[in-house]
C-alpha positions in Angstrom: -0.2 0.0 0.1 1.2 3.5 -0.9 1.4 6.2 1.8 -0.4 8.3 -0.4 -3.7 9.9 -0.9 -6.0 9.3 -3.9 -8.3 11.8 -4.8 -11.4 11.4 -7.1 -13.3 14.1 -8.8 -16.8 13.7 -9.7 -18.4 14.6 -13.1 -21.5 12.5 -13.4 -21.1 10.0 -16.6 -17.6 11.5 -17.1 -16.6 9.3 -14.4 -16.5 6.6 -16.9 -12.7 7.8 -17.3 -12.0 7.6 -13.5 -13.4 3.8 -13.7 -11.0 3.1 -16.3 -8.0 4.6 -14.4 -8.9 2.6 -11.2 -9.2 -0.8 -13.4 -5.9 -0.3 -14.0 -4.7 0.1 -10.7 -6.7 -2.9 -9.8 -4.8 -4.7 -12.6 -1.4 -3.5 -10.9 -2.7 -4.2 -7.3 -2.1 -0.4 -6.6 -3.3 0.5 -3.2 -3.6 4.2 -1.5 -3.7 4.7 2.5 -6.4 7.3 2.1 -9.3 7.5 -0.9 -11.4 10.8 -1.3 -14.4 10.2 -3.6 -16.5 12.9 -4.8 -19.9 12.3 -6.2 -19.4 9.6 -9.2 -15.8 9.3 -7.6 -17.5 8.2 -4.1 -19.4 5.6 -6.2 -16.3 4.2 -8.4 -14.3 4.1 -5.0 -16.7 1.4 -3.8 -15.6 -0.9 -6.8 -12.1 0.0 -6.6 -11.7 -1.1 -3.0 -14.3 -3.9 -3.1 -11.5 -4.8 -6.1 -14.3 -5.8 -8.8 -12.3 -4.8 -11.9 -15.0 -3.8 -14.6 -17.8 -3.4 -12.4 -18.3 0.2 -12.5 -18.2 0.5 -16.4 -20.6 -2.7 -16.4 -23.1 -0.8 -14.3 -22.9 2.5 -16.6 -23.1 0.6 -20.0 -25.3 -2.1 -18.9 -27.9 -0.1 -16.8 -27.4 3.3 -17.9 -30.3 3.7 -20.4 -32.6 1.5 -18.3 -35.6 3.5 -17.0 -35.5 1.7 -13.7 -32.1 2.9 -13.2 -32.2 6.6 -14.4 -35.1 8.3 -15.9 -37.3 11.1 -16.0 -39.9 8.9 -14.5 -38.2 8.3 -11.5 -37.5 11.9 -10.9 -41.1 12.7 -11.0 -42.5 9.6 -9.0 -39.6 9.5 -6.3 -37.8 12.8 -6.5 -34.5 11.2 -7.7 -33.5 11.1 -11.5 -31.2 8.1 -10.3 -33.8 5.7 -9.0 -32.6 5.1 -5.2 -34.1 1.5 -4.8 -32.4 0.6 -8.0 -29.3 2.1 -7.6 -28.4 1.5 -3.9 -30.3 -1.8 -3.2 -31.3 -3.8 -6.6 -27.8 -3.1 -8.3 -25.4 -4.2 -5.5 -27.6 -6.8 -3.9 -28.7 -8.6 -7.0 -27.7 -7.3 -10.5 -24.0 -7.0 -9.8 -23.5 -8.0 -6.4 -20.9 -6.1 -4.2 -18.3 -7.9 -2.5 -18.4 -6.6 1.0 -15.7 -8.6 2.6 -13.1 -7.5 -0.1 -14.1 -3.8 0.9 -14.0 -4.4 4.6 -10.5 -5.8 4.4 -9.2 -2.4 3.0 -6.5 -1.4 5.5 -6.8 2.2 4.4 -9.6 5.1 4.9 -12.2 6.0 2.5 -14.1 9.0 2.5 -17.3 10.3 0.5 -17.4 14.2 0.4 -20.8 15.5 0.9 -22.4 18.9 1.3 -24.0 20.0 4.6 -27.0 22.1 2.8 -27.5 23.7 6.2 -24.3 24.9 6.2 -23.0 24.8 2.5 -19.8 23.4 3.8 -18.2 19.9 2.8 -18.2 17.1 5.2 -15.7 14.1 4.8 -17.7 10.9 6.0 -15.8 7.9 6.6 -17.0 4.7 4.7 -15.8 2.1 6.5 -18.6 -0.4 5.2 -20.9 -0.2 2.0 -24.0 -1.3 4.0 -25.4 1.3 5.9 -22.5 3.2 4.6 -24.1 3.4 1.1 -26.2 6.2 2.5 -23.0 8.7 2.6 -22.1 7.1 -0.9 -25.9 8.2 -2.1 -25.4 11.7 -0.3 -22.3 12.4 -2.3 -23.5 11.5 -5.7 -26.9 13.5 -5.2 -27.2 16.2 -7.7 -28.9 19.3 -6.9 -32.4 19.7 -8.3 -32.7 16.2 -9.3 -32.2 14.4 -6.1 -33.7 14.3 -2.8 -31.9 15.7 0.1 -30.2 12.9 2.0 -30.7 12.5 5.5 -27.8 10.9 7.7 -28.3 11.6 11.4 -30.1 14.6 12.0 -28.4 16.4 9.1 -29.1 16.8 5.3 -26.7 16.5 2.7 -26.3 16.5 -1.2 -23.4 16.2 -3.7 -19.9 16.7 -2.4 -19.3 18.6 -5.2 -21.2 21.7 -4.4 -18.3 22.5 -1.6 -15.5 20.6 -2.7 -15.0 19.0 -6.0 -11.4 18.2 -5.3 -10.5 17.6 -2.0 -6.6 17.9 -2.3 -6.4 20.2 0.8 -8.3 17.6 3.2 -6.1 15.2 2.0 -2.9 17.1 2.7 -4.7 17.9 6.0 -4.9 14.5 6.9 -0.9 13.8 6.3 -0.9 12.8 3.2 2.6 14.2 1.7 1.8 12.7 -1.8 -1.3 12.6 -3.5 -2.8 11.4 -6.7 -5.6 13.0 -8.3 -7.9 12.0 -11.0 -9.3 14.5 -12.8 -12.5 13.9 -15.2 -12.2 17.4 -16.8 -9.4 18.0 -19.6 -6.2 20.0 -19.5 -7.2 23.8 -19.7 -10.3 23.2 -18.3 -11.9 26.3 -16.6 -15.5 26.4 -14.8 -17.8 28.6 -15.6 -20.6 30.3 -13.2 -23.8 27.9 -12.3 -26.8 28.8 -15.1 -29.4 27.9 -12.7 -29.2 29.8 -9.6 -32.6 31.0 -10.0 -33.9 27.5 -9.8 -31.4 26.8 -7.2 -32.9 30.1 -5.1 -36.3 28.9 -5.5 -36.0 24.8 -4.6 -33.4 25.7 -1.7 -35.1 28.8 -0.7 -34.7 27.3 2.9 -30.8 26.7 2.6 -29.3 29.7 1.5 -25.8 28.7 2.3 -26.0 25.8 -0.1 -27.2 28.6 -2.9 -24.5 30.7 -2.1 -21.6 27.6 -2.2 -23.1 26.8 -5.4 -22.7 30.5 -6.4 -19.1 30.7 -5.8 -18.3 27.1 -6.7 -16.3 28.1 -10.1 -14.7 30.5 -8.2 -13.2 27.3 -5.7 -13.0 24.9 -8.4 -10.8 27.1 -10.4 -8.5 28.2 -7.8 -8.2 24.7 -6.7 -6.9 24.0 -10.1 -4.5 26.8 -10.0 -3.4 25.3 -6.4 -2.8 21.8 -8.0 -0.5 23.1 -10.5 1.6 24.6 -8.1 1.6 21.3 -6.3 2.3 19.4 -9.3 5.3 21.9 -10.1 6.7 21.3 -6.9 6.3 17.1 -7.5 3.8 16.7 -4.6 0.8 15.7 -6.4 0.4 13.3 -9.5 -2.4 14.2 -12.1 -4.1 12.0 -14.1 -6.8 13.5 -16.7 -8.4 13.5 -20.1 -5.9 15.3 -22.9 -9.2 16.6 -24.7 -12.7 17.4 -23.9 -15.0 14.8 -24.0 -18.2 14.5 -25.8 -19.7 12.2 -22.9 -22.4 14.5 -20.5 -22.9 14.4 -17.1 -26.1 12.5 -17.7 -24.8 10.5 -20.8 -26.3 7.0 -21.6 -24.4 6.5 -24.7 -23.0 3.1 -24.1 -20.2 3.5 -27.2 -18.9 6.9 -25.7 -18.8 5.5 -21.9 -17.1 2.5 -23.1 -14.6 4.6 -25.1 -13.9 7.2 -22.4 -13.3 4.2 -19.8 -10.8 2.6 -22.3 -9.2 6.3 -22.3 -8.8 6.4 -18.9 -7.4 3.0 -18.5 -4.7 3.8 -21.6 -3.4 7.3 -19.8 -3.1 5.3 -16.6 -1.1 2.7 -18.3 1.0 5.2 -20.2 2.1 7.0 -17.0 2.3 4.0 -14.9 6.4 3.9 -14.5 6.4 7.8 -13.8 3.6 7.4 -11.5 5.3 4.7 -9.7 8.5 6.8 -9.3 6.7 9.6 -7.8 5.1 7.2 -5.3 8.6 5.5 -4.3 10.6 8.6 -4.3 
């Protein structure tokens, strides 16, 4: 196990890229002392730590277009675009059984990044098992406007990307002197201001701190990219990300495009493997 942090950005179905990178890591038996998953990154983190190579991309390509998995009908009937019953019960318990025993044998620490909708601040929830802990992963991946607020204890949460899309600062604060960061946005990407602030203000009128976080999200995100650039130049961070913009959308269901993006992630990880090992061992 490498004494380093692994940070997984979200990005909806763009996370197929992350799934490819993580499957290469599984092939090379690469483990990290700490893993921080945001939104789709938290979802893919689970299959990675349960060492089920191919599981993440198989779910995305096999069930992504299934209306029982993700549909407007589900949004209208349940309040969740991604059907909670299907995604967090049927899939892990029936369609693509999750290996709980292997996950729980992981010797490091895994965190799902969530946003407290009352404070608008990120929280980093330890996911040491994926039974009751799956609620934390669900919260991390619950996109604003198309998901219900997710209760955990006496608090309500939504997508971790609302407040901390790339939790590199948290990983460093936790003592990880070296970090590997998997991004789903291409080199040169700059986040633009949110376009649905009006809808957010109406939907979350009781939670102004969440709206404020969303209004400032592009600023925080772009500042984090600049921070990552400095860390990379100083040899403290190793970044794996797409070299060019992908035509895969956040809610894309095109099987061929998702498979191609997965293969791109796998190939990029393979291409930098020797350099990555040197970084981790130096």
